[in-house]
DOBA-651711 format. One record per residue (C-alpha): x negated, y negated, z negated. Coordinates in steps of 0.2 Angstrom, whole numbers. Layout:
<sites>
SITE       u       v       w
SITE       X       Y       Z
...
</sites>
This chain:
<sites>
SITE       u       v       w
SITE    -374    -455    -365
SITE    -365    -455    -346
SITE    -362    -475    -349
SITE    -380    -480    -350
SITE    -390    -469    -340
SITE    -399    -470    -326
SITE    -406    -457    -315
SITE    -416    -458    -300
SITE    -410    -446    -285
SITE    -425    -441    -275
SITE    -418    -430    -258
SITE    -424    -431    -239
SITE    -410    -425    -233
SITE    -398    -441    -232
SITE    -380    -431    -234
SITE    -389    -421    -248
SITE    -396    -434    -256
SITE    -376    -445    -256
SITE    -369    -432    -262
SITE    -377    -431    -277
SITE    -378    -447    -282
SITE    -357    -449    -277
SITE    -356    -434    -290
SITE    -366    -444    -305
SITE    -358    -460    -302
SITE    -341    -451    -302
SITE    -346    -445    -320
SITE    -353    -462    -326
SITE    -369    -464    -322
SITE    -379    -475    -315
SITE    -389    -471    -300
SITE    -404    -475    -286
SITE    -407    -464    -273
SITE    -422    -462    -262
SITE    -429    -448    -248
SITE    -449    -448    -252
SITE    -461    -449    -267
SITE    -468    -465    -259
SITE    -450    -472    -261
SITE    -447    -465    -279
SITE    -463    -472    -287
SITE    -460    -489    -280
SITE    -442    -488    -287
SITE    -448    -482    -303
SITE    -461    -497    -304
SITE    -447    -509    -301
SITE    -433    -499    -311
SITE    -438    -488    -323
SITE    -425    -474    -324
SITE    -421    -463    -339
SITE    -422    -447    -330
SITE    -427    -440    -312
SITE    -417    -427    -300
SITE    -427    -422    -287
SITE    -431    -410    -273
SITE    -446    -398    -273
SITE    -447    -401    -254
SITE    -449    -420    -250
SITE    -458    -421    -235
SITE    -478    -421    -233
SITE    -476    -422    -254
SITE    -468    -412    -268
SITE    -457    -417    -280
SITE    -471    -408    -291
SITE    -483    -422    -286
SITE    -468    -434    -289
SITE    -467    -423    -309
SITE    -486    -426    -309
SITE    -484    -444    -308
SITE    -470    -447    -319
SITE    -480    -439    -334
SITE    -494    -447    -328
SITE    -483    -465    -331
SITE    -468    -461    -337
SITE    -471    -449    -351
SITE    -455    -451    -358
SITE    -442    -450    -343
SITE    -432    -435    -341
SITE    -436    -425    -328
SITE    -424    -412    -317
SITE    -431    -402    -299
SITE    -421    -394    -289
SITE    -427    -378    -281
SITE    -423    -366    -266
SITE    -414    -350    -270
SITE    -424    -337    -276
SITE    -440    -348    -278
SITE    -441    -342    -294
SITE    -461    -347    -297
SITE    -457    -362    -291
SITE    -446    -366    -307
SITE    -459    -358    -317
SITE    -471    -371    -311
SITE    -460    -384    -314
SITE    -459    -381    -331
SITE    -475    -377    -336
SITE    -478    -393    -329
SITE    -469    -406    -339
SITE    -451    -403    -329
SITE    -436    -402    -344
SITE    -426    -392    -333
SITE    -423    -386    -315
SITE    -407    -379    -303
SITE    -408    -368    -290
SITE    -399    -372    -272
SITE    -384    -370    -271
SITE    -380    -380    -286
SITE    -361    -381    -291
SITE    -355    -398    -296
SITE    -352    -392    -315
SITE    -370    -385    -317
SITE    -378    -400    -311
SITE    -369    -412    -324
SITE    -374    -400    -340
SITE    -392    -400    -331
SITE    -392    -417    -333
SITE    -383    -420    -351
SITE    -392    -407    -357
SITE    -407    -417    -355
SITE    -401    -435    -356
SITE    -399    -426    -376
SITE    -416    -420    -377
SITE    -421    -437    -371
SITE    -411    -446    -382
SITE    -417    -434    -400
SITE    -435    -436    -391
SITE    -431    -458    -394
SITE    -424    -456    -409
SITE    -439    -444    -417
SITE    -450    -456    -410
SITE    -444    -471    -416
SITE    -443    -463    -435
SITE    -460    -459    -434
SITE    -466    -476    -428
SITE    -455    -485    -443
SITE    -460    -474    -454
SITE    -479    -476    -450
SITE    -477    -495    -453
SITE    -467    -490    -469
SITE    -483    -482    -474
SITE    -493    -495    -468
SITE    -485    -507    -475
SITE    -486    -498    -493
SITE    -504    -496    -490
SITE    -506    -479    -494
SITE    -518    -472    -485
SITE    -525    -453    -485
SITE    -525    -436    -481
SITE    -533    -428    -494
SITE    -524    -415    -503
SITE    -519    -424    -521
SITE    -514    -437    -510
SITE    -500    -426    -500
SITE    -494    -422    -516
SITE    -491    -441    -521
SITE    -483    -442    -507
SITE    -472    -427    -509
SITE    -465    -432    -522
SITE    -462    -449    -520
SITE    -451    -445    -505
SITE    -444    -431    -518
SITE    -439    -445    -530
SITE    -436    -461    -522
SITE    -418    -458    -517
SITE    -414    -456    -536
SITE    -414    -469    -549
SITE    -424    -458    -561
SITE    -437    -467    -572
SITE    -457    -467    -564
SITE    -472    -470    -576
SITE    -486    -469    -565
SITE    -503    -467    -571
SITE    -521    -468    -566
SITE    -536    -476    -566
SITE    -537    -495    -560
SITE    -538    -500    -543
SITE    -530    -483    -536
SITE    -515    -489    -529
SITE    -502    -491    -544
SITE    -491    -503    -538
SITE    -492    -497    -520
SITE    -483    -481    -527
SITE    -469    -492    -536
SITE    -467    -501    -518
SITE    -467    -487    -509
SITE    -453    -479    -521
SITE    -444    -495    -518
SITE    -445    -497    -502
SITE    -438    -477    -497
SITE    -424    -480    -508
SITE    -408    -487    -508
SITE    -413    -500    -517
SITE    -425    -509    -503
SITE    -413    -523    -497
SITE    -416    -529    -515
SITE    -428    -538    -523
SITE    -443    -529    -531
SITE    -449    -538    -544
SITE    -468    -533    -553
SITE    -474    -540    -568
SITE    -491    -539    -578
SITE    -489    -534    -596
SITE    -508    -538    -600
SITE    -507    -555    -593
SITE    -493    -564    -601
SITE    -496    -571    -618
SITE    -485    -560    -632
SITE    -476    -577    -639
SITE    -470    -581    -620
SITE    -467    -561    -617
SITE    -448    -560    -623
SITE    -445    -574    -609
SITE    -452    -567    -595
SITE    -446    -552    -596
SITE    -426    -554    -605
SITE    -425    -572    -600
SITE    -421    -588    -611
SITE    -406    -598    -614
SITE    -411    -618    -613
SITE    -418    -626    -629
SITE    -419    -608    -635
SITE    -439    -611    -640
SITE    -448    -625    -638
SITE    -450    -631    -620
SITE    -437    -623    -615
SITE    -430    -636    -605
SITE    -418    -626    -595
SITE    -413    -609    -593
SITE    -424    -596    -588
SITE    -422    -580    -577
SITE    -431    -566    -584
SITE    -437    -554    -572
SITE    -427    -540    -579
SITE    -411    -551    -571
SITE    -421    -555    -555
SITE    -423    -537    -550
SITE    -404    -534    -551
SITE    -399    -520    -541
SITE    -417    -518    -534
SITE    -434    -513    -544
SITE    -443    -520    -560
SITE    -461    -513    -559
SITE    -468    -515    -578
SITE    -488    -514    -573
SITE    -499    -510    -589
SITE    -485    -506    -601
SITE    -495    -499    -612
SITE    -500    -519    -616
SITE    -481    -523    -622
SITE    -478    -529    -639
SITE    -469    -518    -649
SITE    -454    -531    -652
SITE    -451    -531    -632
SITE    -456    -511    -630
SITE    -440    -512    -644
SITE    -429    -524    -631
SITE    -431    -511    -615
SITE    -428    -497    -623
SITE    -412    -503    -626
SITE    -410    -509    -609
SITE    -414    -491    -602
SITE    -404    -484    -612
SITE    -385    -494    -611
SITE    -391    -507    -595
SITE    -388    -522    -604
SITE    -400    -537    -610
SITE    -398    -555    -621
SITE    -409    -570    -617
SITE    -417    -577    -629
SITE    -406    -588    -637
SITE    -390    -581    -627
SITE    -373    -575    -638
SITE    -367    -565    -626
SITE    -376    -550    -616
SITE    -378    -548    -598
SITE    -377    -530    -589
SITE    -390    -526    -577
SITE    -394    -510    -564
SITE    -411    -510    -561
SITE    -422    -495    -558
SITE    -439    -498    -568
SITE    -457    -491    -563
SITE    -469    -493    -576
SITE    -487    -490    -574
SITE    -503    -489    -585
SITE    -521    -484    -585
SITE    -521    -479    -601
SITE    -515    -461    -610
SITE    -500    -467    -617
SITE    -499    -453    -627
SITE    -515    -456    -638
SITE    -509    -476    -636
SITE    -490    -465    -647
SITE    -502    -456    -659
SITE    -509    -471    -665
SITE    -495    -482    -668
SITE    -497    -494    -652
SITE    -481    -489    -641
SITE    -466    -483    -646
SITE    -463    -462    -645
SITE    -446    -464    -638
SITE    -448    -479    -625
SITE    -463    -465    -619
SITE    -451    -454    -617
SITE    -439    -463    -608
SITE    -451    -470    -595
SITE    -460    -452    -593
SITE    -445    -446    -586
SITE    -454    -441    -569
SITE    -475    -443    -569
SITE    -484    -450    -556
SITE    -504    -448    -555
SITE    -513    -459    -544
SITE    -531    -448    -540
SITE    -547    -458    -542
SITE    -556    -462    -524
SITE    -569    -450    -533
SITE    -558    -436    -531
SITE    -552    -436    -513
SITE    -569    -441    -505
SITE    -564    -434    -488
SITE    -550    -451    -486
SITE    -565    -462    -490
SITE    -571    -463    -472
SITE    -550    -464    -466
SITE    -550    -481    -478
SITE    -563    -490    -473
SITE    -556    -493    -455
SITE    -539    -495    -464
SITE    -546    -511    -474
SITE    -558    -513    -458
SITE    -541    -516    -448
SITE    -533    -523    -462
SITE    -541    -539    -465
SITE    -547    -541    -447
SITE    -528    -544    -444
SITE    -525    -554    -458
SITE    -539    -568    -453
SITE    -537    -565    -437
SITE    -556    -559    -434
SITE    -562    -545    -422
SITE    -564    -531    -429
SITE    -581    -528    -437
SITE    -592    -511    -433
SITE    -604    -503    -447
SITE    -617    -494    -443
SITE    -621    -475    -448
SITE    -631    -480    -461
SITE    -621    -494    -471
SITE    -605    -479    -465
SITE    -616    -467    -476
SITE    -618    -478    -491
SITE    -600    -482    -492
SITE    -597    -461    -490
SITE    -607    -458    -504
SITE    -603    -473    -519
SITE    -595    -468    -532
SITE    -582    -481    -532
SITE    -578    -486    -551
SITE    -565    -499    -547
SITE    -557    -488    -533
SITE    -550    -491    -518
SITE    -546    -509    -525
SITE    -565    -513    -525
SITE    -565    -503    -508
SITE    -553    -512    -501
SITE    -564    -530    -507
SITE    -581    -523    -502
SITE    -573    -524    -484
SITE    -563    -539    -485
SITE    -579    -547    -487
SITE    -588    -539    -475
SITE    -577    -544    -464
SITE    -576    -562    -466
SITE    -598    -564    -471
SITE    -600    -549    -457
SITE    -617    -546    -468
SITE    -620    -530    -468
SITE    -639    -529    -477
SITE    -627    -539    -492
SITE    -615    -526    -491
SITE    -627    -512    -493
SITE    -639    -522    -508
SITE    -622    -526    -518
SITE    -620    -508    -519
SITE    -637    -503    -523
SITE    -636    -513    -535
SITE    -622    -508    -543
SITE    -625    -488    -541
SITE    -644    -494    -550
SITE    -632    -501    -566
SITE    -618    -486    -565
SITE    -636    -474    -568
SITE    -642    -488    -583
SITE    -625    -488    -591
SITE    -622    -468    -591
SITE    -639    -463    -597
SITE    -639    -476    -610
SITE    -656    -480    -610
SITE    -666    -495    -606
SITE    -683    -491    -593
SITE    -700    -493    -598
SITE    -704    -511    -592
SITE    -688    -518    -600
SITE    -674    -526    -593
SITE    -667    -546    -588
SITE    -653    -546    -601
SITE    -646    -562    -591
SITE    -645    -550    -573
SITE    -639    -534    -582
SITE    -622    -546    -594
SITE    -620    -555    -574
SITE    -616    -539    -568
SITE    -607    -531    -582
SITE    -596    -545    -581
SITE    -593    -544    -562
SITE    -589    -527    -562
SITE    -575    -528    -577
SITE    -569    -542    -566
SITE    -568    -533    -552
SITE    -562    -515    -559
SITE    -548    -526    -567
SITE    -542    -537    -549
SITE    -552    -551    -559
SITE    -538    -551    -573
SITE    -548    -559    -584
SITE    -538    -552    -602
SITE    -543    -534    -595
SITE    -557    -538    -592
SITE    -562    -544    -608
SITE    -553    -529    -617
SITE    -561    -515    -607
SITE    -579    -523    -610
SITE    -574    -524    -630
SITE    -576    -544    -634
SITE    -566    -555    -638
SITE    -555    -567    -625
SITE    -564    -581    -632
SITE    -582    -573    -630
SITE    -581    -568    -612
SITE    -574    -584    -606
SITE    -589    -591    -612
SITE    -602    -578    -604
SITE    -592    -579    -589
SITE    -595    -598    -589
SITE    -612    -595    -594
SITE    -616    -586    -578
SITE    -605    -596    -568
SITE    -593    -583    -562
SITE    -577    -596    -566
</sites>
């Protein structure tokens, strides 16, 4: 620290000022010096010091005036004030005003250097803590986990405790609650953060291609395999593989995934040998995997292998106190993404957003705020919320109004909500509505939603 620390010495007696500067330079510090508060302020503006060593008495102004300026304009700069012998009240006043330390005159060289060293170490710790806090803040914004509700604090704490390990994690929660964001947080806070994070949606790939997508395939292994295909597990070697909607994984691939979790080896489709991989697996699903096991759709042994540490992402309705914070976050996020000014919602619109039930959770909130940022149409936003609320009430009541319904409009709203809830994933949206994929596509085309 002594080689790089820049100290400004402020002392109105020239001989004393030269003596202090000489002692500090001999100890390896870089110094500047002056005899008044006015000169000190000019020097600070020209070349910000790491620490100011100032006498109390400085002509018309005092060291306290300089301390006040430094704390107001250069809050991180260290400050030591020298007071006359016996004026302990001055020292107390200075410490209360923000000085880091004081020395009573006359003082010995060793006392001066000890005080400088102590304050320098304190300043360095403050800088390190600030840098760490900034990094953590940027990291949290990067993964998008926003919220201070008690249920989210539990999520953060669990992520913090298990992120540095290689334990397999099963993330549960409704669609749109941020399961992939939690997986990314686990990866980014781990020692694997510099290695790949590979995500695969098990519900979005055809069953016939699932094995090649996950484990890879050799050239000629199947019709159309004109070159070697590297699977997602191999791509994630050294890093993390995120299996979203793992409940949709076909039983054959469940068996092969179980083998990898047990032995750490895979074989590409059509490969004679084996590959040893180092991959941390994180899985997620909105389904009840215990029920899937009971129904015979999911292997029990794989369930226990994945569910070493469960992590549940709460629905947005379970943390309503976070909605306002999320709205502000998404307004800034989407405005920055599109290089637009951050729009302001009036109190009526904000209340509507805060009171809405958000069936699509954080994803739906982000989607609606993104549209508002782009279009700037607050009335359209409120109208959409009103229609969604009406549809939800009708759906929950399971009864039709005496005046009848506009079936085409009702069907269109159901399709729109299904697509929104499942992030435009047609396979999952069709399944959620209990339709065949073909029937679902037909209705999307019917209502011009494709």
